[in-house]
TORRONU-580416 format. One record per residue (C-alpha): x, y, z; residue in three letters; chain. Coordinates in Angstrom, 1 decimal. Each point is the difference from the previous one (the first is absolute). Layout:
% residues N
@x = X, y = Y, z = Z, type = ala, mol = A
...
END
This chain:
% residues 306
@x = -23.5, y = 230.9, z = -32.2, type = met, mol = A
@x = -3.7, y = 0.5, z = 0.6, type = gly, mol = A
@x = -2.5, y = 2.5, z = 1.4, type = leu, mol = A
@x = 2.4, y = 1.5, z = 2.5, type = ala, mol = A
@x = 1.7, y = 2.1, z = -2.6, type = lys, mol = A
@x = -1.4, y = 1.2, z = -3.3, type = pro, mol = A
@x = 2.1, y = -1.6, z = -2.8, type = asp, mol = A
@x = -0.5, y = -1.2, z = -3.6, type = asp, mol = A
@x = -0.8, y = -3.6, z = 0.9, type = ala, mol = A
@x = -0.2, y = -2.5, z = 2.8, type = gly, mol = A
@x = 2.9, y = -2.3, z = 0.7, type = val, mol = A
@x = -0.2, y = -3.3, z = 1.8, type = phe, mol = A
@x = 3.1, y = -2.0, z = 1.0, type = arg, mol = A
@x = -0.3, y = -3.7, z = -0.9, type = leu, mol = A
@x = 3.5, y = -1.1, z = 1.1, type = asn, mol = A
@x = 3.6, y = 1.4, z = 0.2, type = ser, mol = A
@x = 0.3, y = 0.1, z = -3.8, type = gln, mol = A
@x = -3.5, y = 1.0, z = -1.3, type = thr, mol = A
@x = -2.6, y = 2.6, z = 0.7, type = ala, mol = A
@x = -3.3, y = 0.5, z = -1.8, type = leu, mol = A
@x = -0.9, y = 3.4, z = -1.4, type = ile, mol = A
@x = -3.8, y = 0.5, z = -0.4, type = gln, mol = A
@x = -1.8, y = 2.9, z = -1.7, type = thr, mol = A
@x = -3.2, y = 0.8, z = -1.7, type = leu, mol = A
@x = -1.1, y = 2.9, z = -2.3, type = asp, mol = A
@x = -2.6, y = 0.7, z = -2.7, type = phe, mol = A
@x = -1.0, y = 3.0, z = -2.1, type = leu, mol = A
@x = -2.8, y = 1.5, z = -2.0, type = thr, mol = A
@x = 0.9, y = 0.5, z = -3.7, type = pro, mol = A
@x = 2.6, y = 2.7, z = -0.7, type = val, mol = A
@x = 0.0, y = -0.4, z = -3.8, type = thr, mol = A
@x = -2.7, y = -0.8, z = -2.6, type = asp, mol = A
@x = 2.0, y = -3.0, z = -1.3, type = asp, mol = A
@x = -0.8, y = -3.1, z = 2.1, type = pro, mol = A
@x = 3.3, y = -1.7, z = -0.8, type = tyr, mol = A
@x = 2.0, y = 3.0, z = 1.2, type = glu, mol = A
@x = -2.2, y = 0.2, z = 3.1, type = phe, mol = A
@x = 0.8, y = -3.6, z = 0.8, type = gly, mol = A
@x = 3.7, y = 0.6, z = -0.4, type = gln, mol = A
@x = -0.1, y = 3.1, z = 2.2, type = ile, mol = A
@x = -2.0, y = -1.6, z = 2.8, type = ala, mol = A
@x = 2.2, y = -3.0, z = 0.1, type = ala, mol = A
@x = 3.2, y = 2.1, z = 0.0, type = ala, mol = A
@x = -1.4, y = 2.1, z = 2.8, type = asn, mol = A
@x = -0.9, y = -3.1, z = 2.1, type = ser, mol = A
@x = 3.4, y = -1.7, z = -0.5, type = leu, mol = A
@x = 1.9, y = 3.2, z = 0.9, type = ser, mol = A
@x = -0.4, y = -0.4, z = 3.8, type = asp, mol = A
@x = 2.0, y = -3.3, z = 0.0, type = val, mol = A
@x = 2.9, y = 1.7, z = -1.8, type = tyr, mol = A
@x = -0.2, y = 2.9, z = 2.4, type = ala, mol = A
@x = 0.6, y = -2.5, z = 2.9, type = met, mol = A
@x = 3.0, y = -1.5, z = -1.7, type = gly, mol = A
@x = -1.8, y = -3.2, z = -1.0, type = gly, mol = A
@x = -0.8, y = -2.1, z = -3.0, type = thr, mol = A
@x = -3.7, y = -0.6, z = -1.0, type = pro, mol = A
@x = -0.8, y = -3.7, z = -0.1, type = val, mol = A
@x = -3.8, y = -0.5, z = -0.3, type = thr, mol = A
@x = -2.9, y = 2.3, z = -0.8, type = val, mol = A
@x = -3.8, y = -0.2, z = 0.0, type = met, mol = A
@x = -2.3, y = 2.2, z = -2.1, type = asn, mol = A
@x = -2.6, y = 2.3, z = 1.7, type = ile, mol = A
@x = -2.8, y = 1.0, z = -2.4, type = val, mol = A
@x = -3.1, y = 2.1, z = 0.5, type = cys, mol = A
@x = -1.9, y = 0.1, z = -3.3, type = phe, mol = A
@x = -3.3, y = 1.4, z = -1.2, type = pro, mol = A
@x = -1.0, y = -3.0, z = -2.1, type = ser, mol = A
@x = -3.3, y = 1.6, z = -1.2, type = cys, mol = A
@x = 1.6, y = 3.3, z = -1.2, type = asp, mol = A
@x = 3.4, y = -1.1, z = -1.5, type = met, mol = A
@x = 0.9, y = -2.5, z = -2.6, type = glu, mol = A
@x = 1.9, y = -3.1, z = 1.1, type = glu, mol = A
@x = 2.8, y = 0.9, z = -2.3, type = glu, mol = A
@x = 0.9, y = 3.0, z = 2.2, type = val, mol = A
@x = 0.5, y = -2.4, z = 2.9, type = leu, mol = A
@x = 2.0, y = -2.4, z = -2.2, type = ala, mol = A
@x = 2.3, y = 2.7, z = -1.3, type = gln, mol = A
@x = 0.5, y = 1.3, z = 3.6, type = thr, mol = A
@x = 0.9, y = -3.4, z = 1.3, type = leu, mol = A
@x = 2.4, y = -0.5, z = -3.0, type = lys, mol = A
@x = 1.8, y = 3.2, z = 0.8, type = gly, mol = A
@x = 0.3, y = -1.0, z = 3.6, type = gly, mol = A
@x = 1.2, y = -3.5, z = -0.9, type = gln, mol = A
@x = 2.7, y = 1.4, z = -2.3, type = asp, mol = A
@x = 1.4, y = 2.1, z = 2.9, type = lys, mol = A
@x = -0.2, y = -2.9, z = 2.4, type = ile, mol = A
@x = 2.0, y = -2.1, z = -2.5, type = asn, mol = A
@x = 2.6, y = 2.8, z = -0.4, type = glu, mol = A
@x = 0.4, y = 0.1, z = 3.8, type = ser, mol = A
@x = 0.7, y = -3.8, z = 0.1, type = gly, mol = A
@x = -2.9, y = -0.6, z = 2.4, type = ala, mol = A
@x = -2.8, y = -2.6, z = -0.6, type = val, mol = A
@x = -3.7, y = 0.6, z = -0.1, type = leu, mol = A
@x = -1.7, y = -2.5, z = 2.3, type = val, mol = A
@x = -3.6, y = 1.1, z = 0.1, type = gly, mol = A
@x = -2.2, y = 2.9, z = 1.1, type = gly, mol = A
@x = -3.4, y = 1.2, z = 0.7, type = his, mol = A
@x = -2.6, y = 2.1, z = -1.9, type = ser, mol = A
@x = -3.3, y = 1.7, z = 0.9, type = val, mol = A
@x = -2.7, y = 1.8, z = -2.0, type = asp, mol = A
@x = 0.4, y = 3.7, z = 0.8, type = asp, mol = A
@x = -1.3, y = 3.2, z = -1.5, type = gln, mol = A
@x = 3.6, y = 1.5, z = -0.1, type = glu, mol = A
@x = 2.7, y = -1.9, z = -1.8, type = phe, mol = A
@x = 3.1, y = -0.7, z = 2.1, type = lys, mol = A
@x = 3.0, y = -2.3, z = -0.5, type = tyr, mol = A
@x = 3.2, y = -0.8, z = 2.0, type = gly, mol = A
@x = 2.0, y = -2.7, z = 1.6, type = leu, mol = A
@x = 0.7, y = -1.6, z = 3.3, type = ser, mol = A
@x = 3.7, y = -0.7, z = -0.1, type = val, mol = A
@x = 2.2, y = -2.3, z = 2.1, type = thr, mol = A
@x = 3.8, y = 0.4, z = -0.2, type = gly, mol = A
@x = 3.0, y = -1.3, z = 1.8, type = ile, mol = A
@x = 3.1, y = 1.7, z = 1.6, type = val, mol = A
@x = 2.8, y = -1.0, z = 2.4, type = his, mol = A
@x = -1.0, y = 1.2, z = 3.5, type = pro, mol = A
@x = 3.2, y = 1.9, z = 0.3, type = asp, mol = A
@x = -0.5, y = 1.8, z = -3.3, type = lys, mol = A
@x = -3.4, y = 1.5, z = 0.5, type = val, mol = A
@x = -0.2, y = 3.6, z = -1.0, type = leu, mol = A
@x = -2.3, y = 2.4, z = 1.8, type = thr, mol = A
@x = -1.0, y = 3.6, z = -0.5, type = asn, mol = A
@x = 1.2, y = 1.0, z = 3.5, type = ser, mol = A
@x = 3.8, y = -0.5, z = 0.1, type = asn, mol = A
@x = 1.3, y = 3.0, z = -1.8, type = ala, mol = A
@x = 3.3, y = 1.4, z = 1.5, type = arg, mol = A
@x = 1.5, y = 3.5, z = 0.2, type = val, mol = A
@x = 2.2, y = 0.6, z = -3.0, type = gly, mol = A
@x = -1.9, y = -2.3, z = -2.3, type = asp, mol = A
@x = -0.9, y = 1.1, z = -3.5, type = ala, mol = A
@x = -3.5, y = -0.7, z = -1.3, type = ile, mol = A
@x = -0.5, y = -1.5, z = -3.5, type = ile, mol = A
@x = -3.3, y = -0.1, z = -2.0, type = leu, mol = A
@x = -0.3, y = -2.5, z = -2.8, type = thr, mol = A
@x = -3.0, y = 1.4, z = -2.1, type = lys, mol = A
@x = -1.2, y = 3.4, z = -1.0, type = pro, mol = A
@x = -3.1, y = 1.3, z = 1.8, type = ile, mol = A
@x = -3.2, y = 1.7, z = -1.2, type = gly, mol = A
@x = -2.3, y = -2.9, z = -0.8, type = thr, mol = A
@x = -2.9, y = 1.4, z = 2.1, type = gly, mol = A
@x = 0.1, y = 3.3, z = -1.9, type = val, mol = A
@x = 0.5, y = -1.8, z = -3.3, type = met, mol = A
@x = -2.9, y = -2.3, z = 0.6, type = ser, mol = A
@x = -2.1, y = 3.1, z = 0.6, type = thr, mol = A
@x = 1.2, y = 1.6, z = -3.2, type = ala, mol = A
@x = -0.8, y = -3.3, z = -1.9, type = ile, mol = A
@x = -3.6, y = 0.1, z = 1.4, type = lys, mol = A
@x = -0.3, y = 3.6, z = -1.1, type = ala, mol = A
@x = 1.3, y = -1.1, z = -3.5, type = lys, mol = A
@x = 2.9, y = 2.5, z = 0.1, type = leu, mol = A
@x = 2.9, y = -2.5, z = 0.0, type = ala, mol = A
@x = 1.7, y = -0.8, z = -3.3, type = gln, mol = A
@x = 0.6, y = -3.6, z = -1.1, type = lys, mol = A
@x = 3.7, y = 0.1, z = 0.7, type = asn, mol = A
@x = -0.7, y = 1.3, z = 3.5, type = gln, mol = A
@x = -2.6, y = -2.7, z = 0.7, type = ile, mol = A
@x = 2.5, y = -2.7, z = -1.3, type = arg, mol = A
@x = 2.7, y = 1.3, z = 2.4, type = glu, mol = A
@x = -2.4, y = 0.0, z = 3.0, type = ala, mol = A
@x = -1.3, y = -3.5, z = -0.8, type = val, mol = A
@x = 3.6, y = -1.2, z = -0.5, type = gly, mol = A
@x = 1.1, y = 1.4, z = 3.4, type = val, mol = A
@x = -3.0, y = -1.4, z = 1.8, type = met, mol = A
@x = 0.3, y = -3.5, z = -1.5, type = ser, mol = A
@x = 3.7, y = -0.3, z = 0.5, type = gln, mol = A
@x = 0.9, y = -2.5, z = 2.7, type = leu, mol = A
@x = 2.3, y = 1.1, z = 2.7, type = asn, mol = A
@x = 1.8, y = -3.4, z = -0.3, type = arg, mol = A
@x = 3.1, y = 1.3, z = -1.8, type = ala, mol = A
@x = 0.4, y = 3.0, z = 2.4, type = ala, mol = A
@x = -0.3, y = -2.4, z = 2.9, type = ala, mol = A
@x = 2.6, y = -2.4, z = -1.4, type = glu, mol = A
@x = 2.5, y = 2.9, z = -0.3, type = val, mol = A
@x = -0.9, y = 1.4, z = 3.4, type = met, mol = A
@x = 0.8, y = -3.3, z = 1.7, type = leu, mol = A
@x = 3.6, y = 0.2, z = -1.2, type = asp, mol = A
@x = 0.5, y = 3.0, z = 2.4, type = phe, mol = A
@x = -0.4, y = 0.5, z = 3.7, type = lys, mol = A
@x = -3.5, y = 1.4, z = 0.1, type = val, mol = A
@x = -1.2, y = 1.3, z = 3.3, type = his, mol = A
@x = -3.7, y = 0.7, z = -0.8, type = ala, mol = A
@x = -2.4, y = -0.4, z = -3.0, type = cys, mol = A
@x = -3.6, y = 0.7, z = -0.9, type = thr, mol = A
@x = -2.0, y = 0.4, z = -3.2, type = asp, mol = A
@x = -1.8, y = 3.2, z = -1.0, type = val, mol = A
@x = -3.7, y = -0.4, z = -0.2, type = thr, mol = A
@x = -3.1, y = 1.7, z = 1.4, type = gly, mol = A
@x = 1.6, y = 2.4, z = 2.5, type = phe, mol = A
@x = 2.1, y = 1.5, z = -2.8, type = gly, mol = A
@x = 3.8, y = 0.5, z = 0.0, type = leu, mol = A
@x = 0.0, y = 2.4, z = 3.0, type = ala, mol = A
@x = -2.5, y = -2.1, z = 2.0, type = gly, mol = A
@x = 2.1, y = -3.1, z = -0.3, type = his, mol = A
@x = 3.2, y = 1.9, z = 0.9, type = leu, mol = A
@x = -1.8, y = 1.3, z = 3.1, type = ile, mol = A
@x = -0.9, y = -3.6, z = 0.9, type = glu, mol = A
@x = 3.7, y = -0.9, z = -0.4, type = met, mol = A
@x = 1.0, y = 3.0, z = 2.1, type = ala, mol = A
@x = -2.5, y = -0.8, z = 2.7, type = arg, mol = A
@x = 0.9, y = -3.7, z = 0.2, type = gly, mol = A
@x = 3.7, y = 0.8, z = 0.4, type = ala, mol = A
@x = -0.5, y = 3.2, z = 2.0, type = lys, mol = A
@x = 2.1, y = 1.9, z = -2.5, type = lys, mol = A
@x = 0.0, y = 3.4, z = -1.6, type = his, mol = A
@x = -0.1, y = -0.5, z = -3.9, type = leu, mol = A
@x = 0.6, y = 2.6, z = -2.7, type = thr, mol = A
@x = -1.6, y = -0.3, z = -3.4, type = leu, mol = A
@x = 1.6, y = 1.8, z = -2.9, type = tyr, mol = A
@x = -3.1, y = 0.7, z = -2.2, type = ser, mol = A
@x = 2.0, y = 1.1, z = -3.0, type = gln, mol = A
@x = 1.7, y = -3.4, z = -0.2, type = lys, mol = A
@x = -3.2, y = -2.0, z = 0.0, type = val, mol = A
@x = -0.6, y = -1.6, z = -3.5, type = pro, mol = A
@x = -3.5, y = 0.9, z = -1.4, type = leu, mol = A
@x = -2.1, y = -1.4, z = -2.8, type = leu, mol = A
@x = 0.0, y = 2.0, z = -3.2, type = glu, mol = A
@x = -2.2, y = 3.2, z = 0.1, type = asn, mol = A
@x = -1.4, y = -1.0, z = 3.5, type = val, mol = A
@x = 1.1, y = 3.3, z = 1.5, type = leu, mol = A
@x = -2.0, y = 1.9, z = -2.7, type = thr, mol = A
@x = -3.1, y = -2.1, z = 0.9, type = phe, mol = A
@x = 0.5, y = 0.7, z = 3.7, type = ala, mol = A
@x = 0.2, y = 3.7, z = -0.8, type = asn, mol = A
@x = -3.3, y = -0.3, z = -1.8, type = met, mol = A
@x = -1.6, y = -1.3, z = 3.2, type = gly, mol = A
@x = -0.2, y = -3.7, z = -1.1, type = leu, mol = A
@x = 0.9, y = -1.2, z = 3.5, type = val, mol = A
@x = -1.9, y = -2.8, z = 1.6, type = pro, mol = A
@x = -1.7, y = 0.6, z = 3.3, type = ala, mol = A
@x = 2.2, y = -2.6, z = 1.6, type = gly, mol = A
@x = 3.0, y = 2.3, z = -0.4, type = ala, mol = A
@x = -1.6, y = 2.7, z = 2.0, type = his, mol = A
@x = -1.1, y = -2.5, z = 2.7, type = lys, mol = A
@x = 3.5, y = -1.4, z = 0.2, type = asn, mol = A
@x = 1.5, y = 3.5, z = 0.5, type = arg, mol = A
@x = -2.6, y = 0.8, z = 2.7, type = ala, mol = A
@x = 0.5, y = -3.3, z = 1.8, type = phe, mol = A
@x = 3.8, y = 0.4, z = 0.2, type = phe, mol = A
@x = 0.0, y = 3.8, z = 0.6, type = lys, mol = A
@x = 1.4, y = -0.2, z = 3.5, type = glu, mol = A
@x = 3.1, y = -2.0, z = -1.0, type = leu, mol = A
@x = 0.8, y = 2.0, z = -3.1, type = thr, mol = A
@x = 1.8, y = 3.3, z = -0.8, type = gln, mol = A
@x = -0.2, y = 1.2, z = -3.5, type = ile, mol = A
@x = 2.2, y = 2.7, z = -1.5, type = ser, mol = A
@x = -2.0, y = 3.1, z = -0.6, type = pro, mol = A
@x = 1.8, y = 0.5, z = -3.4, type = ser, mol = A
@x = -1.4, y = -3.3, z = -1.4, type = met, mol = A
@x = -2.4, y = 0.1, z = -2.9, type = asp, mol = A
@x = -3.5, y = -1.0, z = 1.2, type = arg, mol = A
@x = -0.4, y = -2.6, z = -2.7, type = ala, mol = A
@x = 3.3, y = -1.6, z = 0.9, type = leu, mol = A
@x = -1.1, y = -0.2, z = 3.6, type = val, mol = A
@x = -3.2, y = -1.7, z = -1.1, type = asp, mol = A
@x = 2.0, y = -2.6, z = -1.9, type = leu, mol = A
@x = 2.0, y = -0.8, z = 3.1, type = met, mol = A
@x = -3.3, y = -1.2, z = 1.6, type = phe, mol = A
@x = -1.6, y = -1.4, z = -3.2, type = asp, mol = A
@x = -1.3, y = -3.6, z = 0.7, type = pro, mol = A
@x = 1.9, y = -2.4, z = -2.1, type = gln, mol = A
@x = -1.1, y = -3.3, z = -1.6, type = thr, mol = A
@x = 2.7, y = -2.7, z = -0.2, type = ser, mol = A
@x = 2.8, y = 2.5, z = 0.8, type = gly, mol = A
@x = 3.7, y = -0.6, z = 0.4, type = gly, mol = A
@x = 2.1, y = -1.2, z = 2.9, type = leu, mol = A
@x = 1.3, y = 2.6, z = 2.4, type = met, mol = A
@x = 3.3, y = -1.2, z = 1.4, type = ile, mol = A
@x = 2.1, y = 1.3, z = 2.9, type = ser, mol = A
@x = 3.6, y = -1.1, z = 0.0, type = leu, mol = A
@x = 3.5, y = 1.3, z = 0.7, type = lys, mol = A
@x = 0.7, y = 3.2, z = -1.9, type = lys, mol = A
@x = 3.3, y = -1.4, z = -1.2, type = glu, mol = A
@x = -1.8, y = -2.8, z = -1.8, type = glu, mol = A
@x = -2.8, y = 2.0, z = -1.5, type = ala, mol = A
@x = 1.7, y = 1.0, z = -3.3, type = asp, mol = A
@x = 1.1, y = -3.5, z = -0.7, type = ser, mol = A
@x = -3.5, y = -1.4, z = 0.7, type = cys, mol = A
@x = -1.5, y = 2.6, z = -2.3, type = val, mol = A
@x = 2.5, y = -0.8, z = -2.7, type = ser, mol = A
@x = -0.7, y = -3.7, z = 0.2, type = gln, mol = A
@x = -3.7, y = 0.7, z = -0.3, type = met, mol = A
@x = 0.4, y = 2.2, z = -3.0, type = glu, mol = A
@x = 1.8, y = -2.8, z = -1.8, type = lys, mol = A
@x = -3.2, y = -2.0, z = 0.4, type = lys, mol = A
@x = -2.1, y = 2.8, z = -1.4, type = gly, mol = A
@x = -1.3, y = 1.2, z = 3.4, type = ile, mol = A
@x = -0.5, y = 3.8, z = 0.3, type = asn, mol = A
@x = 1.5, y = 0.2, z = 3.5, type = ala, mol = A
@x = 1.0, y = 3.2, z = 1.7, type = met, mol = A
@x = 1.3, y = 1.1, z = 3.4, type = val, mol = A
@x = -2.8, y = 2.3, z = 1.2, type = ile, mol = A
@x = 0.8, y = 0.6, z = 3.7, type = gly, mol = A
@x = 1.9, y = -0.8, z = 3.1, type = glu, mol = A
@x = -0.4, y = -0.9, z = 3.7, type = val, mol = A
@x = 1.2, y = 3.1, z = 1.7, type = ser, mol = A
@x = -0.1, y = -0.5, z = 3.8, type = gln, mol = A
@x = -1.8, y = -1.6, z = 2.9, type = glu, mol = A
@x = -3.6, y = 1.0, z = 0.8, type = ser, mol = A
@x = -2.3, y = -0.8, z = 2.9, type = ser, mol = A
@x = -3.0, y = -0.4, z = -2.2, type = thr, mol = A
@x = 1.3, y = -0.2, z = -3.6, type = gly, mol = A
@x = -0.1, y = 3.0, z = -2.3, type = phe, mol = A
@x = 0.3, y = 0.9, z = -3.7, type = leu, mol = A
@x = 1.4, y = 3.1, z = -1.6, type = asp, mol = A
@x = -1.0, y = 0.6, z = -3.6, type = ile, mol = A
@x = 2.3, y = 2.5, z = -1.7, type = ile, mol = A
END
């Protein structure tokens, strides 16, 4: 897996038993707490390995830090948050690189491993599959509400908890089932990543918007207009491959395209196995839901949002 098809990570086969998964990601702060920021950025970076069906093995820190404008303790707490998530993943920190920059950024370069025959891609969904989502959406809108100082403490805690949650447990459950395709939900939003899945597999997908789990009060914030510019850009970019039910509430449509930070896994698997998979995830405290299905073949890939 490389530049020929857009996927969550690159995969390089070493031998008949082992392939390397390689990915890199970093963020600007999405919370005022540097420790929480470190956790979220690390979880976000590690997620791509889980989406490919692999296990993270080694990581390297990537840091851009305004050393003249921020206290060193901010960097120390950010790195501590990241290290704690790395430890939780079972991977090992082996180094990294830092530069002096006017804008603070942090993330990881991650190397994972997977059996070459068990690599999961975002482009192998099959007609009749159900689509499972493993985290609620709305982090883009919620981040906007937090910046506007409109979010309550419990709402902020929920959003931070969702963004800092590793996709490790969800991936471990997923691998007990016959998964056809997988991706994680990030900057393109839920609908955008579904369209990538549809386009890669040349399938027609249906998204049931009422079944999509949402962060607390995020629909109210979206109705207030606290929608990031990225959501509107996503909707415009994918317009030709999307049909939206005219009866849908405008705010709910915006949430379908809301860019996510460290979102959940989106899994395409046999419909007959979906309820069992969701049940197993719920036992591990994962808020998983069946949110759609792969309806039929398509020459280009297409998404219905109803």
